[in-house]
LUMTITOR-48138 format. One record per residue (C-alpha): residue number from 1; residue in three letters; chain; x, y, z. Coordinates in steps of 0.5 Angstrom, whole numbers, plus 500, padded with zeros to 3 digits. Layout:
REM LUMTITOR-48138
{pt NUM,"ALA","A",{X,Y,Z}} ...
REM end
This chain:
REM LUMTITOR-48138
{pt 1,"UNK","A",{298,511,895}} {pt 2,"UNK","A",{295,517,899}} {pt 3,"UNK","A",{288,516,897}} {pt 4,"UNK","A",{289,509,899}} {pt 5,"UNK","A",{291,510,906}} {pt 6,"UNK","A",{286,515,907}} {pt 7,"UNK","A",{281,510,905}} {pt 8,"UNK","A",{284,505,910}} {pt 9,"UNK","A",{284,510,916}} {pt 10,"UNK","A",{276,512,915}} {pt 11,"UNK","A",{275,504,915}} {pt 12,"UNK","A",{273,503,907}} {pt 13,"UNK","A",{279,499,906}} {pt 14,"UNK","A",{282,493,910}} {pt 15,"UNK","A",{290,493,911}} {pt 16,"UNK","A",{290,487,906}} {pt 17,"UNK","A",{287,491,901}} {pt 18,"UNK","A",{292,497,902}} {pt 19,"UNK","A",{298,491,902}} {pt 20,"UNK","A",{296,489,895}} {pt 21,"UNK","A",{295,496,892}} {pt 22,"UNK","A",{302,497,895}} {pt 23,"UNK","A",{305,490,892}} {pt 24,"UNK","A",{302,493,885}} {pt 25,"UNK","A",{306,500,887}} {pt 26,"UNK","A",{312,496,888}} {pt 27,"UNK","A",{312,492,882}} {pt 28,"UNK","A",{310,498,877}} {pt 29,"UNK","A",{315,503,880}} {pt 30,"UNK","A",{311,510,880}} {pt 31,"UNK","A",{304,507,879}} {pt 32,"UNK","A",{299,512,879}} {pt 33,"UNK","A",{293,513,883}} {pt 34,"UNK","A",{287,510,879}} {pt 35,"UNK","A",{291,503,878}} {pt 36,"UNK","A",{292,502,885}} {pt 37,"UNK","A",{285,504,887}} {pt 38,"UNK","A",{283,499,882}} {pt 39,"UNK","A",{287,494,885}} {pt 40,"UNK","A",{285,495,892}} {pt 41,"UNK","A",{277,495,890}} {pt 42,"UNK","A",{278,488,887}} {pt 43,"UNK","A",{281,486,893}} {pt 44,"UNK","A",{276,489,897}} {pt 45,"UNK","A",{270,486,893}} {pt 46,"UNK","A",{272,479,895}} {pt 47,"UNK","A",{271,481,903}} {pt 48,"UNK","A",{264,484,900}} {pt 49,"UNK","A",{262,477,897}} {pt 50,"UNK","A",{264,479,890}} {pt 51,"UNK","A",{269,475,885}} {pt 52,"UNK","A",{270,481,882}} {pt 53,"UNK","A",{269,489,882}} {pt 54,"UNK","A",{266,492,875}} {pt 55,"UNK","A",{269,498,874}} {pt 56,"UNK","A",{264,501,869}} {pt 57,"UNK","A",{259,500,874}} {pt 58,"UNK","A",{262,504,880}} {pt 59,"UNK","A",{266,509,875}} {pt 60,"UNK","A",{264,516,877}} {pt 61,"UNK","A",{261,514,884}} {pt 62,"UNK","A",{262,516,891}} {pt 63,"UNK","A",{264,511,897}} {pt 64,"UNK","A",{257,512,900}} {pt 65,"UNK","A",{254,510,893}} {pt 66,"UNK","A",{257,503,894}} {pt 67,"UNK","A",{254,502,901}} {pt 68,"UNK","A",{260,505,905}} {pt 69,"UNK","A",{260,511,909}} {pt 70,"UNK","A",{259,518,907}} {pt 71,"UNK","A",{266,521,907}} {pt 72,"UNK","A",{266,529,907}} {pt 73,"UNK","A",{270,532,901}} {pt 74,"UNK","A",{271,525,897}} {pt 75,"UNK","A",{273,526,890}} {pt 76,"UNK","A",{268,521,886}} {pt 77,"UNK","A",{272,515,883}} {pt 78,"UNK","A",{275,515,876}} {pt 79,"UNK","A",{271,514,870}} {pt 80,"UNK","A",{271,508,866}} {pt 81,"UNK","A",{275,511,861}} {pt 82,"UNK","A",{281,513,865}} {pt 83,"UNK","A",{281,506,869}} {pt 84,"UNK","A",{281,503,862}} {pt 85,"UNK","A",{287,507,860}} {pt 86,"UNK","A",{291,506,866}} {pt 87,"UNK","A",{289,498,867}} {pt 88,"UNK","A",{291,497,859}} {pt 89,"UNK","A",{297,501,859}} {pt 90,"UNK","A",{304,499,858}} {pt 91,"UNK","A",{306,500,865}} {pt 92,"UNK","A",{300,496,868}} {pt 93,"UNK","A",{302,490,864}} {pt 94,"UNK","A",{306,487,870}} {pt 95,"UNK","A",{300,487,875}} {pt 96,"UNK","A",{294,486,870}} {pt 97,"UNK","A",{293,482,864}} {pt 98,"UNK","A",{288,478,861}} {pt 99,"UNK","A",{286,470,862}} {pt 100,"UNK","A",{292,468,858}} {pt 101,"UNK","A",{297,472,862}} {pt 102,"UNK","A",{299,467,868}} {pt 103,"UNK","A",{304,471,871}} {pt 104,"UNK","A",{299,477,873}} {pt 105,"UNK","A",{296,479,880}} {pt 106,"UNK","A",{290,481,877}} {pt 107,"UNK","A",{285,479,871}} {pt 108,"UNK","A",{281,485,867}} {pt 109,"UNK","A",{275,481,863}} {pt 110,"UNK","A",{272,487,860}} {pt 111,"UNK","A",{270,492,865}} {pt 112,"UNK","A",{271,487,871}} {pt 113,"UNK","A",{277,486,875}} {pt 114,"UNK","A",{279,480,878}} {pt 115,"UNK","A",{284,477,883}} {pt 116,"UNK","A",{287,472,879}} {pt 117,"UNK","A",{285,466,883}} {pt 118,"UNK","A",{278,468,883}} {pt 119,"UNK","A",{278,469,875}} {pt 120,"UNK","A",{280,462,875}} {pt 121,"UNK","A",{275,459,880}} {pt 122,"UNK","A",{270,463,875}} {pt 123,"UNK","A",{272,460,869}} {pt 124,"UNK","A",{272,453,872}} {pt 125,"UNK","A",{265,453,874}} {pt 126,"UNK","A",{263,456,868}} {pt 127,"UNK","A",{266,451,864}} {pt 128,"UNK","A",{264,445,868}} {pt 129,"UNK","A",{257,447,869}} {pt 130,"UNK","A",{256,448,861}} {pt 131,"UNK","A",{259,441,860}} {pt 132,"UNK","A",{254,438,865}} {pt 133,"UNK","A",{248,442,863}} {pt 134,"UNK","A",{249,439,856}} {pt 135,"UNK","A",{244,434,854}} {pt 136,"UNK","A",{246,427,856}} {pt 137,"UNK","A",{244,421,851}} {pt 138,"UNK","A",{237,422,853}} {pt 139,"UNK","A",{231,418,856}} {pt 140,"UNK","A",{232,413,850}} {pt 141,"UNK","A",{239,410,854}} {pt 142,"UNK","A",{234,408,859}} {pt 143,"UNK","A",{231,402,856}} {pt 144,"UNK","A",{226,396,858}} {pt 145,"UNK","A",{226,390,855}} {pt 146,"UNK","A",{220,387,852}} {pt 147,"UNK","A",{216,383,858}} {pt 148,"UNK","A",{221,385,864}} {pt 149,"UNK","A",{217,387,870}} {pt 150,"UNK","A",{218,394,873}} {pt 151,"UNK","A",{221,393,880}} {pt 152,"UNK","A",{216,394,886}} {pt 153,"UNK","A",{210,393,881}} {pt 154,"UNK","A",{207,386,882}} {pt 155,"UNK","A",{203,387,875}} {pt 156,"UNK","A",{207,391,870}} {pt 157,"UNK","A",{200,391,866}} {pt 158,"UNK","A",{197,395,872}} {pt 159,"UNK","A",{202,401,871}} {pt 160,"UNK","A",{200,405,865}} {pt 161,"UNK","A",{203,412,862}} {pt 162,"UNK","A",{197,417,863}} {pt 163,"UNK","A",{193,417,857}} {pt 164,"UNK","A",{194,423,852}} {pt 165,"UNK","A",{201,424,854}} {pt 166,"UNK","A",{205,419,850}} {pt 167,"UNK","A",{201,414,846}} {pt 168,"UNK","A",{194,414,845}} {pt 169,"UNK","A",{193,406,846}} {pt 170,"UNK","A",{195,407,853}} {pt 171,"UNK","A",{199,400,852}} {pt 172,"UNK","A",{201,397,859}} {pt 173,"UNK","A",{208,397,861}} {pt 174,"UNK","A",{210,390,859}} {pt 175,"UNK","A",{208,391,852}} {pt 176,"UNK","A",{212,398,851}} {pt 177,"UNK","A",{217,398,846}} {pt 178,"UNK","A",{225,397,848}} {pt 179,"UNK","A",{229,403,850}} {pt 180,"UNK","A",{223,408,849}} {pt 181,"UNK","A",{221,414,852}} {pt 182,"UNK","A",{215,411,854}} {pt 183,"UNK","A",{218,406,859}} {pt 184,"UNK","A",{221,412,863}} {pt 185,"UNK","A",{215,416,863}} {pt 186,"UNK","A",{211,410,866}} {pt 187,"UNK","A",{217,410,871}} {pt 188,"UNK","A",{216,417,873}} {pt 189,"UNK","A",{209,416,874}} {pt 190,"UNK","A",{211,410,879}} {pt 191,"UNK","A",{216,415,883}} {pt 192,"UNK","A",{211,421,883}} {pt 193,"UNK","A",{204,418,883}} {pt 194,"UNK","A",{198,423,882}} {pt 195,"UNK","A",{196,427,888}} {pt 196,"UNK","A",{189,431,886}} {pt 197,"UNK","A",{190,435,892}} {pt 198,"UNK","A",{197,438,889}} {pt 199,"UNK","A",{197,437,882}} {pt 200,"UNK","A",{202,443,881}} {pt 201,"UNK","A",{207,440,886}} {pt 202,"UNK","A",{207,433,883}} {pt 203,"UNK","A",{208,436,876}} {pt 204,"UNK","A",{214,440,878}} {pt 205,"UNK","A",{217,434,882}} {pt 206,"UNK","A",{216,430,875}} {pt 207,"UNK","A",{219,436,871}} {pt 208,"UNK","A",{225,436,876}} {pt 209,"UNK","A",{226,428,875}} {pt 210,"UNK","A",{226,429,867}} {pt 211,"UNK","A",{231,434,868}} {pt 212,"UNK","A",{236,430,872}} {pt 213,"UNK","A",{235,424,867}} {pt 214,"UNK","A",{236,428,861}} {pt 215,"UNK","A",{242,432,863}} {pt 216,"UNK","A",{248,432,867}} {pt 217,"UNK","A",{246,438,871}} {pt 218,"UNK","A",{239,438,875}} {pt 219,"UNK","A",{238,444,879}} {pt 220,"UNK","A",{232,444,884}} {pt 221,"UNK","A",{230,450,888}} {pt 222,"UNK","A",{224,452,893}} {pt 223,"UNK","A",{223,454,899}} {pt 224,"UNK","A",{222,451,906}} {pt 225,"UNK","A",{216,445,906}} {pt 226,"UNK","A",{216,445,898}} {pt 227,"UNK","A",{218,438,898}} {pt 228,"UNK","A",{225,438,896}} {pt 229,"UNK","A",{227,432,900}} {pt 230,"UNK","A",{221,428,898}} {pt 231,"UNK","A",{223,429,890}} {pt 232,"UNK","A",{231,428,892}} {pt 233,"UNK","A",{230,421,895}} {pt 234,"UNK","A",{225,419,889}} {pt 235,"UNK","A",{230,422,884}} {pt 236,"UNK","A",{235,418,887}} {pt 237,"UNK","A",{231,412,887}} {pt 238,"UNK","A",{229,412,880}} {pt 239,"UNK","A",{236,414,877}} {pt 240,"UNK","A",{238,408,881}} {pt 241,"UNK","A",{233,403,878}} {pt 242,"UNK","A",{235,406,871}} {pt 243,"UNK","A",{242,405,872}} {pt 244,"UNK","A",{241,398,875}} {pt 245,"UNK","A",{238,396,868}} {pt 246,"UNK","A",{244,399,865}} {pt 247,"UNK","A",{248,394,869}} {pt 248,"UNK","A",{251,397,875}} {pt 249,"UNK","A",{249,400,882}} {pt 250,"UNK","A",{249,407,882}} {pt 251,"UNK","A",{254,411,887}} {pt 252,"UNK","A",{251,417,890}} {pt 253,"UNK","A",{254,422,895}} {pt 254,"UNK","A",{250,427,899}} {pt 255,"UNK","A",{254,433,901}} {pt 256,"UNK","A",{252,440,904}} {pt 257,"UNK","A",{256,446,906}} {pt 258,"UNK","A",{256,445,914}} {pt 259,"UNK","A",{256,440,919}} {pt 260,"UNK","A",{249,442,921}} {pt 261,"UNK","A",{246,442,914}} {pt 262,"UNK","A",{249,435,912}} {pt 263,"UNK","A",{245,433,919}} {pt 264,"UNK","A",{239,436,917}} {pt 265,"UNK","A",{239,433,910}} {pt 266,"UNK","A",{240,426,913}} {pt 267,"UNK","A",{234,427,918}} {pt 268,"UNK","A",{229,429,912}} {pt 269,"UNK","A",{231,423,908}} {pt 270,"UNK","A",{229,418,913}} {pt 271,"UNK","A",{222,420,912}} {pt 272,"UNK","A",{223,420,905}} {pt 273,"UNK","A",{225,413,905}} {pt 274,"UNK","A",{220,411,909}} {pt 275,"UNK","A",{215,414,904}} {pt 276,"UNK","A",{218,410,899}} {pt 277,"UNK","A",{218,403,903}} {pt 278,"UNK","A",{211,405,904}} {pt 279,"UNK","A",{210,405,896}} {pt 280,"UNK","A",{213,398,895}} {pt 281,"UNK","A",{220,400,892}} {pt 282,"UNK","A",{225,395,893}} {pt 283,"UNK","A",{230,395,899}} {pt 284,"UNK","A",{236,394,893}} {pt 285,"UNK","A",{234,401,890}} {pt 286,"UNK","A",{233,404,896}} {pt 287,"UNK","A",{240,402,898}} {pt 288,"UNK","A",{243,407,893}} {pt 289,"UNK","A",{240,413,898}} {pt 290,"UNK","A",{246,414,902}} {pt 291,"UNK","A",{244,414,910}} {pt 292,"UNK","A",{249,419,911}} {pt 293,"UNK","A",{251,426,908}} {pt 294,"UNK","A",{258,430,909}} {pt 295,"UNK","A",{260,437,909}} {pt 296,"UNK","A",{263,438,902}} {pt 297,"UNK","A",{270,439,905}} {pt 298,"UNK","A",{270,432,908}} {pt 299,"UNK","A",{267,429,901}} {pt 300,"UNK","A",{273,432,898}} {pt 301,"UNK","A",{278,430,903}} {pt 302,"UNK","A",{281,435,907}} {pt 303,"UNK","A",{289,435,907}} {pt 304,"UNK","A",{292,438,914}} {pt 305,"UNK","A",{294,445,913}} {pt 306,"UNK","A",{293,445,906}} {pt 307,"UNK","A",{288,449,902}} {pt 308,"UNK","A",{288,443,897}} {pt 309,"UNK","A",{283,437,897}} {pt 310,"UNK","A",{285,429,896}} {pt 311,"UNK","A",{280,429,890}} {pt 312,"UNK","A",{281,434,884}} {pt 313,"UNK","A",{281,433,877}} {pt 314,"UNK","A",{287,428,877}} {pt 315,"UNK","A",{283,424,883}} {pt 316,"UNK","A",{276,425,882}} {pt 317,"UNK","A",{270,422,886}} {pt 318,"UNK","A",{268,415,885}} {pt 319,"UNK","A",{261,417,884}} {pt 320,"UNK","A",{256,417,879}} {pt 321,"UNK","A",{251,422,882}} {pt 322,"UNK","A",{253,428,887}} {pt 323,"UNK","A",{248,431,891}} {pt 324,"UNK","A",{249,438,894}} {pt 325,"UNK","A",{244,441,899}} {pt 326,"UNK","A",{243,448,901}} {pt 327,"UNK","A",{247,450,895}} {pt 328,"UNK","A",{246,457,896}} {pt 329,"UNK","A",{251,457,902}} {pt 330,"UNK","A",{257,454,897}} {pt 331,"UNK","A",{262,460,895}} {pt 332,"UNK","A",{266,460,889}} {pt 333,"UNK","A",{272,457,891}} {pt 334,"UNK","A",{269,451,894}} {pt 335,"UNK","A",{264,450,888}} {pt 336,"UNK","A",{270,450,883}} {pt 337,"UNK","A",{274,445,887}} {pt 338,"UNK","A",{268,441,887}} {pt 339,"UNK","A",{266,441,880}} {pt 340,"UNK","A",{273,440,878}} {pt 341,"UNK","A",{273,433,882}} {pt 342,"UNK","A",{267,430,878}} {pt 343,"UNK","A",{268,425,873}} {pt 344,"UNK","A",{266,427,866}} {pt 345,"UNK","A",{260,422,867}} {pt 346,"UNK","A",{258,424,874}} {pt 347,"UNK","A",{251,427,875}} {pt 348,"UNK","A",{250,433,879}} {pt 349,"UNK","A",{244,435,883}} {pt 350,"UNK","A",{244,442,886}} {pt 351,"UNK","A",{238,443,892}} {pt 352,"UNK","A",{237,450,895}} {pt 353,"UNK","A",{233,456,895}} {pt 354,"UNK","A",{234,461,890}} {pt 355,"UNK","A",{231,466,895}} {pt 356,"UNK","A",{236,465,900}} {pt 357,"UNK","A",{242,469,902}} {pt 358,"UNK","A",{248,467,898}} {pt 359,"UNK","A",{254,465,902}} {pt 360,"UNK","A",{258,470,906}} {pt 361,"UNK","A",{264,468,902}} {pt 362,"UNK","A",{266,470,895}} {pt 363,"UNK","A",{261,469,889}} {pt 364,"UNK","A",{254,468,889}} {pt 365,"UNK","A",{254,461,885}} {pt 366,"UNK","A",{247,458,886}} {pt 367,"UNK","A",{243,464,885}} {pt 368,"UNK","A",{247,466,879}} {pt 369,"UNK","A",{246,459,876}} {pt 370,"UNK","A",{239,459,878}} {pt 371,"UNK","A",{238,466,874}} {pt 372,"UNK","A",{242,463,868}} {pt 373,"UNK","A",{238,457,868}} {pt 374,"UNK","A",{232,461,868}} {pt 375,"UNK","A",{234,464,861}} {pt 376,"UNK","A",{235,462,854}} {pt 377,"UNK","A",{242,459,854}} {pt 378,"UNK","A",{246,453,855}} {pt 379,"UNK","A",{243,452,862}} {pt 380,"UNK","A",{236,452,860}} {pt 381,"UNK","A",{232,446,862}} {pt 382,"UNK","A",{236,445,868}} {pt 383,"UNK","A",{232,448,873}} {pt 384,"UNK","A",{226,446,877}} {pt 385,"UNK","A",{223,451,882}} {pt 386,"UNK","A",{218,448,887}} {pt 387,"UNK","A",{213,453,889}} {pt 388,"UNK","A",{208,450,894}} {pt 389,"UNK","A",{210,450,901}} {pt 390,"UNK","A",{206,445,906}} {pt 391,"UNK","A",{210,448,912}} {pt 392,"UNK","A",{208,455,910}} {pt 393,"UNK","A",{202,455,907}} {pt 394,"UNK","A",{200,462,903}} {pt 395,"UNK","A",{195,463,908}} {pt 396,"UNK","A",{199,462,914}} {pt 397,"UNK","A",{203,468,918}} {pt 398,"UNK","A",{210,466,915}} {pt 399,"UNK","A",{207,465,908}} {pt 400,"UNK","A",{204,472,908}} {pt 401,"UNK","A",{210,475,910}} {pt 402,"UNK","A",{214,471,905}} {pt 403,"UNK","A",{209,473,899}} {pt 404,"UNK","A",{210,480,901}} {pt 405,"UNK","A",{218,480,901}} {pt 406,"UNK","A",{218,477,894}} {pt 407,"UNK","A",{213,482,892}} {pt 408,"UNK","A",{216,488,895}} {pt 409,"UNK","A",{221,489,900}} {pt 410,"UNK","A",{218,495,903}} {pt 411,"UNK","A",{211,493,904}} {pt 412,"UNK","A",{214,486,907}} {pt 413,"UNK","A",{217,490,913}} {pt 414,"UNK","A",{209,492,915}} {pt 415,"UNK","A",{207,485,914}} {pt 416,"UNK","A",{213,483,918}} {pt 417,"UNK","A",{211,487,924}} {pt 418,"UNK","A",{204,485,924}} {pt 419,"UNK","A",{205,478,923}} {pt 420,"UNK","A",{212,477,927}} {pt 421,"UNK","A",{208,476,934}} {pt 422,"UNK","A",{203,472,931}} {pt 423,"UNK","A",{206,465,933}} {pt 424,"UNK","A",{209,462,939}} {pt 425,"UNK","A",{215,460,934}} {pt 426,"UNK","A",{217,467,932}} {pt 427,"UNK","A",{219,474,935}} {pt 428,"UNK","A",{221,480,931}} {pt 429,"UNK","A",{224,485,934}} {pt 430,"UNK","A",{225,491,929}} {pt 431,"UNK","A",{227,497,934}} {pt 432,"UNK","A",{233,497,938}} {pt 433,"UNK","A",{230,502,943}} {pt 434,"UNK","A",{224,498,944}} {pt 435,"UNK","A",{228,492,945}} {pt 436,"UNK","A",{231,496,951}} {pt 437,"UNK","A",{225,499,954}} {pt 438,"UNK","A",{221,492,955}} {pt 439,"UNK","A",{222,486,959}} {pt 440,"UNK","A",{219,481,954}} {pt 441,"UNK","A",{225,479,950}} {pt 442,"UNK","A",{229,478,957}} {pt 443,"UNK","A",{223,473,959}} {pt 444,"UNK","A",{223,470,952}} {pt 445,"UNK","A",{230,468,953}} {pt 446,"UNK","A",{230,466,960}} {pt 447,"UNK","A",{224,461,958}} {pt 448,"UNK","A",{227,458,952}} {pt 449,"UNK","A",{234,457,956}} {pt 450,"UNK","A",{231,454,962}} {pt 451,"UNK","A",{230,447,960}} {pt 452,"UNK","A",{237,447,956}} {pt 453,"UNK","A",{240,450,963}} {pt 454,"UNK","A",{237,444,966}} {pt 455,"UNK","A",{240,439,962}} {pt 456,"UNK","A",{247,435,964}} {pt 457,"UNK","A",{247,430,959}} {pt 458,"UNK","A",{251,432,952}} {pt 459,"UNK","A",{246,429,948}} {pt 460,"UNK","A",{240,432,951}} {pt 461,"UNK","A",{244,439,952}} {pt 462,"UNK","A",{245,439,944}} {pt 463,"UNK","A",{238,437,942}} {pt 464,"UNK","A",{235,443,947}} {pt 465,"UNK","A",{240,448,944}} {pt 466,"UNK","A",{238,447,937}} {pt 467,"UNK","A",{231,449,940}} {pt 468,"UNK","A",{232,456,940}} {pt 469,"UNK","A",{236,462,937}} {pt 470,"UNK","A",{237,469,936}} {pt 471,"UNK","A",{238,471,929}} {pt 472,"UNK","A",{241,478,928}} {pt 473,"UNK","A",{242,482,921}} {pt 474,"UNK","A",{249,485,924}} {pt 475,"UNK","A",{255,483,928}} {pt 476,"UNK","A",{256,489,931}} {pt 477,"UNK","A",{252,495,934}} {pt 478,"UNK","A",{248,495,940}} {pt 479,"UNK","A",{243,490,937}} {pt 480,"UNK","A",{248,486,933}} {pt 481,"UNK","A",{250,479,935}} {pt 482,"UNK","A",{256,481,940}} {pt 483,"UNK","A",{251,485,944}} {pt 484,"UNK","A",{246,480,944}} {pt 485,"UNK","A",{250,475,946}} {pt 486,"UNK","A",{252,479,952}} {pt 487,"UNK","A",{245,480,954}} {pt 488,"UNK","A",{244,473,954}} {pt 489,"UNK","A",{250,472,958}} {pt 490,"UNK","A",{246,476,963}} {pt 491,"UNK","A",{240,472,963}} {pt 492,"UNK","A",{245,466,965}} {pt 493,"UNK","A",{247,470,971}} {pt 494,"UNK","A",{240,471,973}} {pt 495,"UNK","A",{239,463,972}} {pt 496,"UNK","A",{244,462,977}} {pt 497,"UNK","A",{250,460,972}} {pt 498,"UNK","A",{257,464,972}} {pt 499,"UNK","A",{258,466,965}} {pt 500,"UNK","A",{265,469,967}} {pt 501,"UNK","A",{271,467,963}} {pt 502,"UNK","A",{272,464,956}} {pt 503,"UNK","A",{269,458,958}} {pt 504,"UNK","A",{263,456,962}} {pt 505,"UNK","A",{258,451,963}} {pt 506,"UNK","A",{253,451,958}} {pt 507,"UNK","A",{256,456,953}} {pt 508,"UNK","A",{253,455,946}} {pt 509,"UNK","A",{259,455,941}} {pt 510,"UNK","A",{260,456,934}} {pt 511,"UNK","A",{266,454,930}} {pt 512,"UNK","A",{268,459,925}} {pt 513,"UNK","A",{274,455,922}} {pt 514,"UNK","A",{275,448,918}} {pt 515,"UNK","A",{279,444,923}} {pt 516,"UNK","A",{280,437,919}} {pt 517,"UNK","A",{284,434,925}} {pt 518,"UNK","A",{279,435,930}} {pt 519,"UNK","A",{273,433,925}} {pt 520,"UNK","A",{270,440,926}} {pt 521,"UNK","A",{268,445,921}} {pt 522,"UNK","A",{266,452,920}} {pt 523,"UNK","A",{259,452,922}} {pt 524,"UNK","A",{259,446,927}} {pt 525,"UNK","A",{255,448,933}} {pt 526,"UNK","A",{257,445,940}} {pt 527,"UNK","A",{256,446,948}} {pt 528,"UNK","A",{261,447,953}} {pt 529,"UNK","A",{259,442,959}} {pt 530,"UNK","A",{262,441,966}} {pt 531,"UNK","A",{264,434,967}} {pt 532,"UNK","A",{261,430,972}} {pt 533,"UNK","A",{263,424,976}} {pt 534,"UNK","A",{258,418,977}} {pt 535,"UNK","A",{255,421,983}} {pt 536,"UNK","A",{253,427,978}} {pt 537,"UNK","A",{258,432,982}} {pt 538,"UNK","A",{262,437,977}} {pt 539,"UNK","A",{269,435,977}} {pt 540,"UNK","A",{272,442,975}} {pt 541,"UNK","A",{273,440,968}} {pt 542,"UNK","A",{270,443,962}} {pt 543,"UNK","A",{269,439,955}} {pt 544,"UNK","A",{266,442,948}} {pt 545,"UNK","A",{261,437,946}} {pt 546,"UNK","A",{259,436,938}} {pt 547,"UNK","A",{254,432,935}} {pt 548,"UNK","A",{258,426,931}} {pt 549,"UNK","A",{258,424,924}} {pt 550,"UNK","A",{254,418,927}} {pt 551,"UNK","A",{249,422,931}} {pt 552,"UNK","A",{252,421,938}} {pt 553,"UNK","A",{255,426,942}} {pt 554,"UNK","A",{263,427,942}} {pt 555,"UNK","A",{267,431,946}} {pt 556,"UNK","A",{273,436,945}} {pt 557,"UNK","A",{277,439,951}} {pt 558,"UNK","A",{276,446,951}} {pt 559,"UNK","A",{283,448,951}} {pt 560,"UNK","A",{284,444,944}} {pt 561,"UNK","A",{277,448,941}} {pt 562,"UNK","A",{279,451,934}} {pt 563,"UNK","A",{277,458,933}} {pt 564,"UNK","A",{270,459,935}} {pt 565,"UNK","A",{265,464,938}} {pt 566,"UNK","A",{259,464,943}} {pt 567,"UNK","A",{252,462,939}} {pt 568,"UNK","A",{246,464,943}} {pt 569,"UNK","A",{245,469,938}} {pt 570,"UNK","A",{248,469,931}} {pt 571,"UNK","A",{248,472,924}} {pt 572,"UNK","A",{242,470,919}} {pt 573,"UNK","A",{248,468,914}} {pt 574,"UNK","A",{251,463,919}} {pt 575,"UNK","A",{244,460,921}} {pt 576,"UNK","A",{243,458,914}} {pt 577,"UNK","A",{242,450,914}} {pt 578,"UNK","A",{239,450,920}} {pt 579,"UNK","A",{232,451,923}} {pt 580,"UNK","A",{229,453,930}} {pt 581,"UNK","A",{222,451,934}} {pt 582,"UNK","A",{223,458,937}} {pt 583,"UNK","A",{227,464,934}} {pt 584,"UNK","A",{228,471,935}} {pt 585,"UNK","A",{229,476,929}} {pt 586,"UNK","A",{233,482,931}} {pt 587,"UNK","A",{233,487,926}} {pt 588,"UNK","A",{235,494,925}} {pt 589,"UNK","A",{230,500,923}} {pt 590,"UNK","A",{228,500,916}} {pt 591,"UNK","A",{233,504,912}} {pt 592,"UNK","A",{238,504,917}} {pt 593,"UNK","A",{243,498,914}} {pt 594,"UNK","A",{244,496,907}} {pt 595,"UNK","A",{244,489,909}} {pt 596,"UNK","A",{237,489,911}} {pt 597,"UNK","A",{235,486,904}} {pt 598,"UNK","A",{229,482,902}} {pt 599,"UNK","A",{234,476,902}} {pt 600,"UNK","A",{236,477,909}} {pt 601,"UNK","A",{229,478,911}} {pt 602,"UNK","A",{226,472,908}} {pt 603,"UNK","A",{232,467,910}} {pt 604,"UNK","A",{231,469,917}} {pt 605,"UNK","A",{224,468,917}} {pt 606,"UNK","A",{224,461,914}} {pt 607,"UNK","A",{229,459,919}} {pt 608,"UNK","A",{223,457,924}} {pt 609,"UNK","A",{221,450,925}} {pt 610,"UNK","A",{214,450,925}} {pt 611,"UNK","A",{211,445,931}} {pt 612,"UNK","A",{204,443,932}} {pt 613,"UNK","A",{201,447,927}} {pt 614,"UNK","A",{204,454,929}} {pt 615,"UNK","A",{206,459,923}} 
REM end
């Protein structure tokens, strides 16, 4: 254990990692260093967002090669051959086993070492995703009886499949043979009509709809403004029509990882619904599109003080279609529990951006699924990537930076600096030293705080709080989240508020733990406001205000608030699922931090909400 404890003293391992290694040491009396080190690294991998540690990949390397600090006189990690010898030895069998050994703490799968529960989560995801991805009965199960009208179209003969795609005779829908793919294709062109200005975007959206019908799993990936919500609403309405013709109503549930993300998807769907009404789609079909979304935790049914949910394999969700928005934010344990709660016949539509940061929790599930679906294999044919962004056109500043990020993370840095000050929506501060030497940043903060600080009504304060944010790559350090929030609080004092103590008027807060009893979940953002009497005078009482499920503000006494943190500044990771009209991106110098990745730059940049053509 000496090397393990030395690594803990140097900040390379957490106390939890050392405790797990110590437990293995007690189980295997006299366990040797390679075994204990492997156990500690498997535990540490979870903290780093990985489901396992690949021992062959890190064999013979030093800590600095794994993204850690440089350690003087550090011995390299064991070779894979030495690790395998110790992990497969007789003494280790009480600690490390295969998948069938249910009693061991860890599982060795090839060269990958897992904590057992994460191995089990990964198996659940793999098995359920493969089952969902298998082709369903196909388009032929969605039939049209001869002479039946198409909902929303007065003259069925006026709706024709495009010439050359299906049949040369281009017969009207009323003459289509029953239960043929032609009916589906005609329906497809009704929900996704031709647009000569954006032919490629329409073709991609139609392909997404084909995937959603022909398989139980459909994956829709695309950046901001690529039409994911537009496609989602029309896919759901089209599936509702197909389901209706099979004799029933389509039960749809929409969820997202955080409360903010679920609120945003509902707001986006409202606009998409208006478009469908304008296209003449009957209300009976549009009723299938939910008017509300929930967090995944709420969808599954949280239990007080329990990691288990009410809905699981034994009590599945009553849904024919489950839609998960911002799917890149879903971690491995939550994805496994969601998949386990789906009926075998339920369809799953995952919507997200494959280029965004993965969840900070273990498992890069959405990205891994997208990569698997883009290659030959059982998931091939499930993925559609939307590539044309109307929010950030290729010629816009943000469009140019995004293209540079995808092409080359190194050159993206130069483009980011050149374009970062080009629009009112985005400020980029790449140098902590430069930030300290100028008053520009403080002026930006004060300008964006002014209206928010003047708001005394909860609804107005919550709305204005969502119009600005400072995003940081790091939590600690002089220009991480913690320091930047202190800087903002100094500005609050300059504006006449007193940000002293744990709670103060107009403090912006971010909930960091799920608290079902209060209806608050990790990622929910709220404001602390002083209570006022009928005359508008402060009563001395402070309340935390959050946006409720119905969109109206609701209060929580500050002494009952769950774990939370100040949120004028937040990490780029925490900002996923949100967008802000005014955004400051504070980054370390290029090369200073391993967290400054292509995904982080892209995710931070695309949190900008463009207004009045800025961007």
